[in-house]
C-alpha positions as CSV (number, residue, x, y, z in Angstrom):
1,M,23.1,24.5,-6.3
2,I,21.2,27.3,-8.0
3,D,19.8,30.0,-5.8
4,Q,16.2,30.7,-6.4
5,N,13.9,33.2,-4.7
6,Y,10.3,32.0,-4.0
7,S,7.4,34.1,-2.8
8,I,5.6,33.3,0.4
9,D,2.6,32.3,-1.6
10,E,4.6,29.8,-3.7
11,I,6.1,28.2,-0.5
12,L,2.7,28.0,1.2
13,S,1.2,26.5,-1.9
14,A,4.0,23.8,-2.0
15,V,3.4,23.0,1.6
16,D,-0.3,22.6,1.0
17,E,0.3,20.2,-1.9
18,I,2.7,18.1,0.3
19,Q,0.1,17.9,3.1
20,N,-2.7,17.0,0.8
21,K,-0.6,14.2,-0.8
22,K,0.1,12.8,2.7
23,K,-3.6,12.9,3.6
24,E,-4.4,11.1,0.3
25,V,-1.9,8.4,1.0
26,K,-3.1,7.8,4.5
27,S,-6.8,7.7,3.4
28,N,-5.8,5.3,0.5
29,I,-4.1,3.0,3.0
30,A,-7.0,3.0,5.3
31,T,-9.5,2.1,2.6
32,T,-7.4,-0.5,0.9
33,L,-6.5,-2.6,3.9
34,P,-9.1,-5.3,4.5
35,V,-10.5,-5.4,8.0
36,K,-10.3,-8.8,9.4
37,K,-12.9,-9.4,12.1
38,D,-12.5,-12.1,14.7
39,Y,-15.9,-13.4,15.9
40,S,-14.6,-16.7,17.3
41,E,-15.9,-15.9,20.9
42,V,-19.2,-14.4,19.9
43,P,-22.4,-16.5,20.1
44,K,-23.9,-17.5,16.7
45,H,-27.2,-15.6,17.3
46,T,-25.2,-12.5,18.0
47,L,-23.2,-13.0,14.8
48,K,-26.4,-13.0,12.9
49,L,-27.5,-9.7,14.4
50,I,-24.1,-8.2,13.6
51,E,-24.3,-9.4,10.0
52,E,-27.8,-8.0,9.6
53,A,-26.7,-4.6,11.0
54,E,-23.7,-4.5,8.6
55,E,-26.0,-5.1,5.7
56,T,-28.3,-2.2,6.6
57,K,-25.5,0.3,6.8
């Protein structure tokens, strides 16, 4: 193994890069997974209200 000396700024920069990549991966996972909603027990008139509310977002 080759010994290398790194400055504190280089180390902190590398840590920031790693943390940002982890955040990007987590946010990508959250946005790519489809949300499956189960409205089987909700009355139909309530479903219509929910659909209308989602359209106005």
